[in-house]
C-alpha positions in Angstrom: 32.0 -21.3 59.7 34.1 -18.0 60.5 35.6 -18.2 63.9 37.3 -15.0 65.7 40.4 -16.2 68.1 41.0 -14.0 71.1 44.6 -13.0 71.2 46.2 -14.0 74.2 49.6 -13.9 75.1 49.7 -16.6 77.6 52.3 -19.0 77.0 51.7 -22.3 75.8 51.4 -24.9 79.1 50.4 -28.8 79.9 50.4 -32.0 78.5 49.1 -32.8 75.3 48.6 -36.7 73.2 48.5 -35.8 69.2 45.4 -37.4 67.8 46.4 -40.3 65.8 48.7 -39.8 62.9 47.0 -39.1 59.4 49.4 -40.9 57.6 49.4 -43.7 59.2 45.7 -44.2 60.0 45.2 -44.4 56.1 47.4 -47.0 56.0 46.5 -49.3 58.6 43.1 -49.3 57.1 44.5 -49.9 53.4 46.9 -52.8 54.9 44.0 -54.3 57.3 41.6 -54.4 54.1 44.1 -56.2 52.2 45.1 -58.7 55.1 43.5 -62.3 55.6 42.3 -62.1 58.6 41.6 -59.8 61.6 43.2 -56.3 62.0 43.2 -54.5 65.4 44.2 -51.1 66.0 44.1 -48.1 68.6 44.2 -44.0 68.5 43.0 -44.5 65.2 42.3 -40.5 63.4 38.7 -40.1 63.5 38.7 -37.0 61.0 37.2 -36.8 57.5 40.1 -37.5 55.9 40.4 -41.4 57.3 36.9 -41.7 57.2 36.7 -41.3 53.6 39.4 -44.2 53.0 37.0 -46.3 55.7 33.9 -45.7 53.7 35.6 -46.7 50.9 36.5 -50.2 51.8 33.0 -50.8 53.4 31.9 -49.6 50.1 34.1 -52.5 48.4 32.7 -55.4 51.0 35.3 -54.8 54.1 33.6 -55.6 57.0 35.0 -52.6 59.5 34.1 -52.2 63.1 34.3 -48.7 64.7 32.7 -47.0 67.6 32.8 -43.8 67.1 34.8 -41.6 69.8 36.7 -44.7 70.4 39.5 -44.7 68.4 39.4 -48.4 68.2 38.9 -49.6 64.9 38.4 -53.5 63.6 38.9 -54.2 60.2 38.0 -57.7 58.7 40.8 -58.5 56.0 39.8 -59.7 52.7 42.8 -60.5 51.0 44.8 -58.8 48.4 42.1 -60.3 45.8 38.7 -59.9 47.9 37.5 -56.5 47.4 34.1 -56.2 45.7 33.1 -53.8 42.9 31.6 -50.7 44.5 27.9 -50.1 43.2 28.8 -46.5 43.7 31.3 -43.8 42.9 33.8 -43.8 45.8 33.8 -40.2 47.3 37.2 -39.3 49.0 35.8 -35.4 49.6 39.4 -33.6 50.4 42.0 -36.7 50.7 44.7 -36.7 48.5 46.3 -39.8 50.2 42.7 -41.8 50.1 43.0 -41.2 46.3 45.9 -41.6 45.1 46.9 -44.7 47.2 43.3 -46.1 46.5 44.4 -45.8 43.0 47.4 -48.2 43.5 45.5 -50.4 45.2 42.7 -50.8 42.5 45.0 -51.0 39.9 45.3 -54.9 40.9 41.7 -55.2 40.9 39.4 -56.9 38.2 36.4 -54.4 38.2 36.1 -50.8 37.3 35.5 -48.3 39.9 35.2 -44.2 39.7 36.6 -42.3 42.0 35.8 -38.3 42.9 36.1 -35.8 45.6 35.5 -31.9 46.1 36.3 -29.4 44.1 39.8 -29.0 45.9 40.5 -32.3 45.4 39.5 -31.9 42.1 41.8 -29.6 41.2 45.0 -31.4 42.4 47.1 -33.3 40.0 47.2 -36.7 39.7 49.0 -37.6 36.4 52.0 -38.1 38.7 50.2 -41.5 39.9 47.9 -42.5 37.1 50.8 -42.2 34.5 53.1 -44.9 36.4 50.0 -46.7 36.9 48.9 -47.1 33.1 52.5 -48.1 32.4 52.0 -50.9 34.8 49.1 -51.9 32.7 45.9 -50.4 34.7 43.4 -48.6 32.4 42.8 -44.7 33.9 40.2 -42.0 32.1 39.7 -38.5 34.0 40.1 -34.8 33.0 43.0 -33.9 30.8 44.3 -37.7 29.8 43.6 -38.8 33.5 45.2 -35.8 35.4 42.4 -34.6 37.5 39.4 -36.0 39.4 37.0 -37.6 38.4 38.8 -40.9 37.6 37.6 -43.9 36.1 40.1 -46.7 36.7 39.9 -51.0 35.4 42.3 -52.7 36.8 43.8 -56.3 35.2 47.2 -57.4 34.3 49.8 -55.3 35.7 53.7 -55.9 35.1 56.4 -54.1 37.3 58.1 -51.1 36.6 61.3 -49.3 37.3 60.2 -45.7 38.8 62.1 -42.8 39.6 60.3 -40.9 42.3 61.4 -37.4 41.4 59.1 -35.3 43.3 60.1 -37.5 46.5 56.3 -38.1 47.1 55.2 -40.6 49.6 51.8 -40.8 48.3 53.2 -41.5 44.5 55.8 -44.2 46.0 53.3 -45.5 48.2 50.6 -46.0 45.1 53.1 -47.9 42.9 54.4 -50.2 46.0 50.4 -51.0 46.5 50.5 -51.7 42.7 53.6 -53.3 42.8 52.1 -56.4 45.2 49.6 -57.4 41.9 52.0 -57.1 39.5 54.2 -59.7 37.7 58.0 -58.8 38.0 59.5 -56.7 40.1 58.4 -52.7 40.9 61.2 -50.6 42.3 60.9 -47.3 43.1 64.2 -45.2 43.7 64.1 -41.8 45.1 67.2 -39.4 45.9 65.4 -37.8 48.7 63.7 -39.5 50.6 60.1 -39.2 51.3 58.4 -40.6 54.5 58.4 -44.7 54.8 54.8 -45.4 56.3 54.1 -47.6 53.3 57.4 -49.4 53.5 57.1 -50.6 57.5 53.5 -51.8 56.6 55.1 -53.7 53.7 57.6 -55.1 55.8 55.1 -55.8 59.2 52.8 -57.7 57.0 54.7 -60.2 55.2 55.2 -58.8 52.0 58.2 -59.8 49.4 59.8 -56.7 49.7 63.4 -55.1 50.2 64.8 -51.6 51.0 68.4 -50.9 49.8 69.6 -47.3 49.5 67.6 -45.4 47.7 65.9 -48.1 46.1 62.5 -49.7 47.5 61.2 -53.0 45.5 58.3 -55.1 45.9 57.2 -58.3 44.5 53.6 -59.7 43.5 52.6 -61.3 46.9 50.0 -63.6 47.5 49.0 -62.9 51.2 49.2 -60.1 53.7 49.3 -61.2 57.4 46.9 -59.5 59.7 48.3 -57.2 62.3 47.7 -55.0 65.6 49.0 -51.9 66.6 48.7 -48.5 68.5 48.8 -45.5 65.9 51.2 -43.4 67.1 50.4 -39.2 67.7 50.6 -37.0 64.8 53.9 -35.0 64.5 51.9 -32.6 61.8 49.5 -31.7 64.0 51.6 -31.5 67.3 53.4 -29.4 65.2 51.0 -26.5 65.8 51.6 -26.8 69.4 54.9 -27.4 69.4 56.0 -24.8 67.0 53.8 -22.2 69.6 55.5 -23.4 72.3 58.5 -22.8 71.0 58.3 -19.4 69.8 56.9 -17.9 72.8 59.0 -17.3 75.9 57.6 -19.1 79.0 56.0 -22.0 77.5 56.6 -25.5 78.7 54.5 -27.9 77.0 55.3 -31.7 76.8 53.8 -34.0 74.2 53.2 -37.8 74.5 53.1 -40.6 72.4 54.4 -38.6 68.9 55.5 -40.3 66.2 59.0 -40.1 65.7 59.8 -41.5 62.4 62.9 -39.6 61.3 61.5 -39.4 57.7 58.8 -37.4 59.4 60.7 -35.0 62.5 62.5 -32.6 60.0 60.1 -30.1 61.9 62.0 -30.3 65.0 65.3 -30.3 63.5 64.2 -26.7 61.6 62.8 -25.3 65.4 66.0 -26.8 67.0 68.4 -24.6 64.2 66.0 -21.9 65.0 67.0 -21.8 68.4 63.8 -23.7 70.2 64.8 -26.0 73.6 63.1 -29.1 72.4 64.3 -32.6 74.2 63.3 -35.9 72.9 63.0 -39.4 74.4 62.2 -42.0 72.4 60.5 -44.9 74.2 59.6 -47.3 71.0 61.7 -48.4 67.6 59.0 -50.4 65.5 56.6 -50.6 63.6 56.5 -47.1 64.3 59.3 -45.1 66.5 57.0 -43.1 69.1 58.4 -40.9 72.1 57.6 -37.7 74.2 59.0 -34.2 73.7 59.7 -31.2 76.2 59.4 -28.3 74.7 60.2 -25.0 76.3 59.8 -21.6 74.5 62.3 -18.6 73.7 62.7 -15.9 71.0 63.6 -17.8 67.9 65.9 -16.9 65.2 65.6 -16.9 61.5 67.2 -20.2 59.4 67.2 -21.3 55.6 64.9 -24.5 54.6 66.6 -26.3 51.3 64.8 -28.8 49.0 66.7 -31.7 50.6 64.6 -31.0 53.5 61.4 -30.3 52.4 60.0 -34.5 52.1 60.1 -34.5 55.7 58.5 -31.2 56.8 56.3 -30.8 53.7 53.2 -30.6 56.0 55.0 -28.5 58.8 56.0 -25.6 56.5 52.5 -23.3 56.9 53.5 -23.5 61.1 57.0 -23.1 60.4 56.6 -19.5 58.2 54.5 -18.3 60.9 57.5 -19.2 63.3 59.7 -18.0 60.9 57.6 -14.2 60.7 58.4 -13.7 64.1 61.8 -14.8 64.3 64.7 -12.5 64.6 66.2 -11.5 61.8 65.8 -13.3 58.0 64.5 -16.8 56.8 64.3 -18.4 53.3 62.4 -21.3 52.4 63.2 -22.7 48.8 62.7 -25.6 47.0 59.1 -25.9 48.5 57.1 -25.6 45.1 55.5 -29.0 45.4 53.6 -26.7 48.3 51.6 -25.2 45.4 49.6 -28.1 44.7 48.2 -29.0 48.4 44.6 -28.4 49.6 45.4 -24.6 48.5 48.3 -22.5 47.3 49.8 -22.7 50.7 52.8 -20.5 50.0 50.6 -18.2 48.5 48.1 -18.7 51.2 50.5 -18.2 54.1 52.1 -15.2 52.3 48.7 -13.4 52.1 47.5 -13.9 55.4 51.0 -13.4 57.3 51.4 -10.1 55.2 47.7 -8.9 55.9 48.5 -9.6 60.1 51.5 -7.5 59.7 54.5 -10.1 58.3 57.1 -9.0 56.2 57.3 -11.7 53.2 58.1 -11.9 49.7 56.6 -14.8 47.6 58.9 -16.3 45.7 58.5 -19.2 43.1 59.7 -22.2 45.2 58.9 -20.4 48.6 59.5 -17.2 50.5 61.6 -14.7 52.2 60.7 -14.0 55.6 62.0 -10.7 57.7 60.9 -11.2 61.3 58.6 -8.8 63.1 57.8 -8.5 67.1 54.2 -8.5 66.8 51.5 -9.4 64.7 48.0 -7.2 64.4 44.7 -8.9 64.3 42.6 -8.8 61.0 40.4 -10.9 59.1 41.8 -13.9 57.4 41.3 -16.7 54.9 41.8 -20.4 55.5 40.9 -20.8 51.5 39.5 -24.2 52.9 43.1 -25.5 53.5 43.2 -26.8 57.2 47.0 -26.1 57.9 46.6 -22.7 57.0 43.7 -22.4 59.5 45.2 -23.9 62.3 48.8 -21.8 61.2 46.9 -18.6 61.6 45.6 -19.6 65.0 48.7 -20.1 66.4 49.7 -16.8 65.0 47.5 -15.3 67.7 49.6 -16.2 70.3 51.8 -13.0 69.4 49.5 -10.9 68.3 47.5 -7.2 69.1 43.7 -7.5 68.7 41.4 -10.5 67.3 41.8 -12.5 64.5 38.6 -13.7 62.5 39.3 -17.0 60.5 37.1 -17.6 56.9 36.3 -21.1 57.2 37.8 -22.9 60.1 35.2 -26.4 59.1 38.4 -27.2 57.3 40.2 -28.5 60.3 38.4 -31.4 60.7 40.0 -33.2 57.6 42.8 -33.8 60.1 42.4 -32.3 63.6 38.9 -32.0 64.7 39.5 -31.0 68.3 42.8 -28.3 67.5 40.2 -25.5 68.8 39.4 -26.8 72.0 43.2 -28.1 72.8 44.4 -24.8 71.5 42.4 -23.2 74.2 43.1 -25.1 76.6 46.9 -25.1 76.2 46.8 -21.5 76.2 44.8 -21.2 79.4 41.5 -20.2 77.8 
């Protein structure tokens, strides 16, 4: 479905509670299913990606209670060795997190399963996960020697490995640590640039034999995980669209409640503050995940640079930051972001193409882009290319646009933020 977004320069005003965090919702289901006993959590993200993870566990014999629209989920865990062979392929749609982390779990099971996805997911590289899992002892087959789905995996006897996470990918790290729960000996992952640490927090909360020291995370074969309950924090990656929209439009005043403030996820806030944004942060909870509220006031932003060391803490927020940079005074540079090219689409290319189409001045680079700010955008027809973050970033661009913007294929926002357009209209007074 295409959507025409009216261009209204009213500021962003009001209060906003983000939908449940997507990364944490996935992991809550996974650890709940592998735990012994019943786990309960609220504010679960009812988006397609997370529902794919839920269905996969149901297909493997896990009883999950979920009242659609409630955000409440009860998982009756079957233990680390209680999953059953699925009678059909596990279809993960567009969800890379589901597929990559599930490979780590399935590596330790004593049955064979086949994992499939849509065209986008089937084009994303999986060797980064399948190769280390093969080293641990899993048997994995797929296109290009297991680099692309469909993937067939047969678990078995695993042995721990020492792995250097050069990509600083939380998905890669998580898949290996999850497999390490089933492996003989010690499994360790080292990363010089820290990726998001939600998996480590779950390992600690659920009682895994787990240790984190400096840049190294270690896990050992664990007999039993403990059940748990939690309120899933609001997703900072979803909130980032409205936070950035408010920060870049003078006169905006936005309060964001119950937002995840995990320090491995707050890079977007640091960049916006560096650009001159007025953001007040109040933390109200520390464990199992930092939680709090933000107050954002809009003003004219200035350009900045984002370098490789910052990328893991804001990888999902780069498209909306590119939008803000395209309106900021002066020049901005993003470098070291080549990982952005293997997301749901090549997000460097998609954002450069779309922002250029509406009047932005952007030069595409192999690992990022160089941006010179403009005062206003011009309404045109743009393409999401099936990528939810591209679609939402271009919608936010209408806050500083003359004329209407037509976005092709906005159905993709359902993968992470189904209510995005309704919330956007409410906050901008449409």
